[in-house]
N, C-alpha and C positions, 0 to 999 in steps of 0.2 A: 587858319581862320575858317569859320563856317560861313556858308551863304545864308542858311536859314536855321533859326532856333524855334523849335516847337515846344511850348509849355503845355503839357497835358498829354498823357499817354492813353487816352480813351479812344473810342472808335473814330472820332473826327480828327483828333490830333495825329493819330497814326496814319489815317488815310491821306491826310494832306502831306505828311512827311513822305509817304510812298509816292504820291504824284510828283512832288518836288525832286525826290531822288531819281525817279525815272527820267527826268529831264536833265540830269547831270549835276544837280545842285548838291553841295556838301551840307549835310543836315545833322543836327543834334536834337535829341528829344530829352526834355528834362521833366521829371515828375517825382516828387518826394514820396509818393505812395506806390509807385511801380505801375506795371502794365494793367490796364483795365480795372483800376481799383474802384471807380465810381459806378455810375449807371451802366457803363459798358461792361461791367462784370455781372450783369443780370442773367436771367435764364430763359426769358421768353423768346425773343428773336423773331417777332412778326414783321415781315416786310410787306405791308398791306397798302394798296393804293387808295386814294380818294375816289369817290364814286364818279363815274363819267357823266357829269352834268355841271352847268354853271362854271365852265372852264375858265381858269385864270392863270396868272404867272406861277403861283405856288403849285398848283396841280400839274402844270406843264413841266416844271422843274422836277417834281417828284417822279412824274412819268418817265422823263428822260433818265433819271438816276436808276429807277427800277429796271429799265431796259439795259443800262450799262452794267448792272450788278453782276450778271453772269460772266462776261469776259473779265471784269475787274477781279472777281474772286478766283476765277480760274488762273489768272496770271499770278496772283498772290500765292495760291496753293502750289503752282508749278515751281515757283522760286523757293518757297519755304519747305515744301514736302509735308506740310501740315494741313489737314482738312479744316475748312472754315465752317463746315456744316451747311454750306449754301445749297439750296435746291429750289428751283422754281416749280413747286408742287401744286400751286393754285390754292383756292379757298372755297369753302362751302358755307352758305348762310341760309338758315330756314326763313321762310316768308310767313309772317304772322297773320296777315289779314288781306282783304281784297284791295284796299288802297295801296298797301305795300307791294302787292302783286302787280298792279297796274304800273306803279312806279318802276318796278324791276324790269318790266317789259320795255318801258320807255328808255331806261338806261341801257338796255341791251342794244337798242337802235343807236343811241348816242355813241356807244363804244366803237361802233364800226367806223365812225368818222374821227372821234377824238383819240382813239387808241391806234388808228391808222394801220390796222391789220397786223399789228405786232402782238396783240393780245385780244382776248375776247371776254365778254360778259354775257352769260346765258341764263335762261330759266329752265329748270328741269322739273319734270313731273314724276320722277322716280328717285328714290333716295340713293345717293352715292354711298359707297362703303364708308363707315365711320362718320355718320351724319346724325345730328339730333332730330327728334321728331319735329314735324312741321304742321301747324294748325290748318294750313291751307292745302297741304299735300304737294307744295312746290318748294323748290330750293333755288337759290342763286349760286352759280359757280363762275369763277373767273380764272383766267390763266396768267394773270400778271402777278398775283401774290406769290411771295417766296418766303422761305425760312432761312435763318442764319443762327448758328450757335454763337452768341455774343462773346463768350470767353475764348472759345477756340479761334474765332475770327481775330480777336486781339492778339492771341498768341501767334497765329499764322502771319499777321502783319508785322509783328515785332521781329520774328525770325527772318522774314523776307527783307526787312529793313537792315538788320544786322549783316546779312549776306551782301547787301548793297553798300556796306561800309558806313551805315548810319550809327552814331554812338548814342548810348543811353546813359543817363545819370540821374541821381536823386536831387542833385543841386548843381548849379553852375552859373556861368556868366553868359548873358545874351550876346550873341554874335550874329552879324548880318541882319536879315529881316527877321523880326520876332512875331510869332503868332501865339495868342492865348486861346487854348481850348480846354479850359479847366472846369467846365460844367457849372453846377449850382454854386460852388464856392465863389467863382468870379462874378456871377450874377448878383449874389448877396452883397459882395464887396462894392460893385458898381453902384447898386442902389443906395448903400450906406454913404459912400463918398459924395454922390450927387444929391443925396437927401430927397430922392424921389424914386418911385417904383420903376425898376428896369427889368427885373426878373427875379425868380426864386427857384426853390426846389420843391417839387411835388413828390410826396412819398408814394411809392408803389410796392405792393407785396405780391409775391407769386409763389408757385409751388411746382415741384417736379415729381412726376410719377415714373415708376418702372413699368412702362407699357409701350410695347413696340408696335407702332403704326407708321413706320418710316415711309412706307409706300403710299400713304394716304395724304389727302389734302389737309391743310389746316382748316379749322372751324372757327367761325365767329358767331356767337349767339349770346343774347342778353348781355352785351357789352364785354364778354369774356373772349379771350383768344386761347385756343387750344392748338398747340404747335407740336406735331410729331417730328421729333428730331432724328437726324440720320444715325445717331448712336443708340437708338432704341428706347429713348426716354420721351415722355410727353410733358411739356410745360404748359401751365395754365396761369393766366394772369390778365390784367393786374388790377389791384385797387388803385384809386387815384385820390390822394389825400392832401388837401391844402393845409390842414391843421393836424398836428401830430405831436406827441411827447418825445418820442425817440425815433430818429430816422432809420436806424439800422435793425430794429427789433420787430419781430412778428407778433401779432396779437389776435384778438377776437375778430378783427376785420378779415384776416386771412382765413380764420375758421369758417366764417360765413361764405367766403369765396369758395372754399372747398365744398361746403354743403350745396351751394348753387351749382357747382361744376358736376357733382355726382347726379344731381337731378336732371341736368341737361344731357349728359352722356353717362347713363347708368353703368356701362361696361367698365368705367374707371373704378368702380367699387371693389373689384377684385385685384386692383393694382396696388403695389407697395408704394407708399409715400417715401421718397428718398431725400428730399431737400426742400427747405423753406428759405425764401429770400426776401429781404426788404432793403430798399435804398432810395436815394433821391434822384429824380430825373429833372434836368434843367429846363425850365419853362420861362420864356420871355413874356413881357407884357403883351406883345403883339401876337403871341402864340406861334409865331413863325421862327425859323432859325435866324440868328443874327450874324451877318457876315460883313466884313469890311474893316474900316478903321476903328481901332479900339477907342471907346469913349474916354478913357482915362490916360492912356499912355501914348505920348507923341511918337509918331513913326512906327507904331506897332499895330497889329491886326488882331481881329477876334473871329472865332468860329464857335458858336455856342447855341444853346437852346434847341437841341435836337428833340427833347421831350419824348414823345411816343414815336417819332418818325426819323430819328437820327440815324439809325442803322440803314434804313432804306435810302436816305438822302446822301449818305457818305460818299459814294462814288462821284456824284456830280458836284457836291461841295468841294471835294478834293481837287477836282479839275478846275473849278472856278477860282479857288483860292490860289492855286499854283499859277494860273494865268495872271492874277492880280499881283502877286508878290514877285514873281520872277520876270514877267514880261510887261507889267503895267497895263494889262488888258482887263477891263472891267465888264464882266457879264453878270453881275449880281442883280437879281430882281429888286425893284424898288421896295417891295414889301419886306425884303430881308435886311435892309440897311439899318444900322443901329438907331438912327433917329426915329424909326417907326416904333421902337420900344420906349421912346421917351415922350410920347404924347401925353 
């Protein structure tokens, strides 16, 4: 008999399985689509923090998770022998006008207190390597942002879990404590059964270039993430589409993204485009991850709604859900509870 059944082999399901297995629990993972088949099979992998201002429980939770990410992924890699592509390489953002410059300086002051010396937010007056043009001649840089290769990260977690004795199956019977981490599919199902909005899937499209800037920081400009991966590729994304005809196909919205990306960082023009991606990212009505008791299934749990921050939240979500399921200790922020997505 198993102590824990995880339904869903995306980044949240695998991370929670890992946290449970490290505590000695017997774990099985069930997913009919295999490892990282949903949003976790994307290509961007931006682990980017909220800005250091108007601090709240959600921002504190994410901050703790981003700080925990380095030892979390180092342990997974040591066990699996597979690189996750993790690197805390920081982020660069151009500053567009005087008001944004003043705000950036204020946030730099805030970061000294809110980030507690574990990371910094700074304003630069000279362009870092691999940075877009800035209308003001100033750039923001932070040392908290990190990158992760989503597909490699899922593969590394899966292999580490197998080596810890965790079983994987496409179908099976729930045993022990059951947690659902099945992304947009479950959010749609909950909304349908309850006949009220609980969450949905937001389509994202992204692209991968053969451009090696692995030693450079990621860039965020005009709502686009540019992520130099450790394998010598550059990911750019993503669109954010509430309405779409096909969740898995790329279209003219990605073409426009590529055009915008080339205008922001012209050196990409010489790079070969090697992959296009489209998929659904799970978004709850509250826009925050939803953790705790499953709204539909008695005695089951849910971890869902990572949307754009699931990769960065995974280490802390895994810890909190393992506390709850194995020890009955509840550290879930109030804003992350399922009832917050049922308003």
